[in-house]
C-alpha positions, 0 to 999 in steps of 0.5 A: 532486541530486534528492529521493531522493538527499537523503533517502538522505543524511539517513536515514543520519544519522538512523540514526546518531542512533538508535544513539548510546549504545544498549546491546545489553542493552536489552530491547524489546517492539514491539506491532504491529497490522494490519487483516489477518485473523490466519488469512492465510498471511503473518500466520503467516510474520510470527509465525514470524519474530518468534519467531525474532527473539526467540530470536536476540536472546536475548529482547532484542527481542520482538513482540506482534501484534494482527491482524484490526482488534483495535486498529482500522483504520489511522487508529486504529492510527497514533493509538495509535502516536502516544501510545505504546500501539503501536509499529508496524503493517502498514499501507496505504501511503496511511495514512502520507502525513503522514510522507512524502506522496510515497509515494503515487507508486505509487498514481497512477491508471492509470499502470502498464500491466503488472507488468513496469513495476511491477517496473522502477519499484519497483527504482528507487524503493522505497529512496527511499520507505523513506528518506523515511519514515525521515526522517519518523519511521517505519522501514519494511521491504521494501515489499509489493505488495497488488495492483491495485485493481479496481472492485467494485459492485452495479450494472454499470459499463462507462463513466465515466458509469456511475461517476458513479452510484455511492456509492463508498467510499474509505478514511479519510485517503486523498487520492489515492482522494478526488481520483480519485473527485471527478474522476469527479464523485462525492462520496466516502464515507469509511469505516473498514475495519470499517464497509465491510461494514455499509456495503455491507449497508445500501446506504450504499455500493454500490461499492469499489475494492480488490485481489481478495485484499482483497475475499475476505479481508474478505468484501466480495465477498458484497455486490457483483455486478460487477467492472470488469476495469480495474486502477485503482490499484496498492496496496501496504503495509508494516510500519512502526515508530515511530522513537522506539520504536527508541531504546535498540536496538543497531545489531546487534539492529536489523540482525538485526530488519531482515534477518528482517522484510525476508525475510518481506515480500520473500516476501509481496511475491512471493506476493501477486501470484499470490494476487491472480490466484487471487483474481480467478478465485475471484471470477469462479467465485463468481458475480461478473460481470467486465465488460471496458470498451469500447476506445472508452471507455478514453481517457475513463478516461485523461483522468480519471486524468491530471486527477486527477494534475494536481489532486494536484500542484496541491493539494500532495498530491504533489510535481511532482518525484516525479511527474517522476522516476516518469514518467522511469523509466516512459518509460525502461522503455517505450523500452527495451521497445520497443527490445527488441521491435524488435531481436527482430523 
């Protein structure tokens, strides 16, 4: 039995404990926060869904949403969840590592070669991540693709050597980003999300690695000139609730909430991919110069990525078992893909 099998069994037992003695008449208000701006389309979808939840539960379940960093960045939001000021948030996966360190498995650098690989891996591993978080004390809903992170910088970057000259930002509390940057020989500069824009403006940092849609939404693209056309890391996020906040919620009401929120984030998950394609082109059209890495330099990038993964396992930031499960799925997909190509010839 691997870790994911054990997590599935344990998470089911945890659910039974939550619902023991719950009453359907017990009313709850869930306060959620996110760094995402309130004008984004998916925020409108979330508001609509939470209003529907309130209606179908006859007011037993209500939500109050604080967008645009009104409650701080992910680190601050999690602190407010811990003290009960908030009950949840829409958060980057990397901020939730203390609840389930192995959720970083999708964030390993330069591991995915295509979206088809992403979809195959997620089909086999998403539920294990949801179960792991649940055992760790956070209830999450459908995982949502944020996109591949690309390096945006004020100076052109073509090679690994160029990266070593950067003053690169990493999110607070993101061990994978920190390890990757260190492997390049660069001292990472951790900043909260609200501090990134002034950091770019003042020159404290001169490079960020984010999905194109994030660069546009947070206006960071106005302070960089170049983008390296190399998808470095797959980034994803989720709506997560503190499991303690669900005490007193009936199983019936929880299942209604889950169905509604899963539906919203399944739609967001699907639309974000095209949004990032559009954002990539928008960055180009607004004057960002897109640089293709030289083919001869790609092995150097892959060596750095491999070393950073080995260092993460060695340091205990992520388990060797989860990396093995991930790599086995990836090998299986690539073997099947090659077999399909051969049979088609």
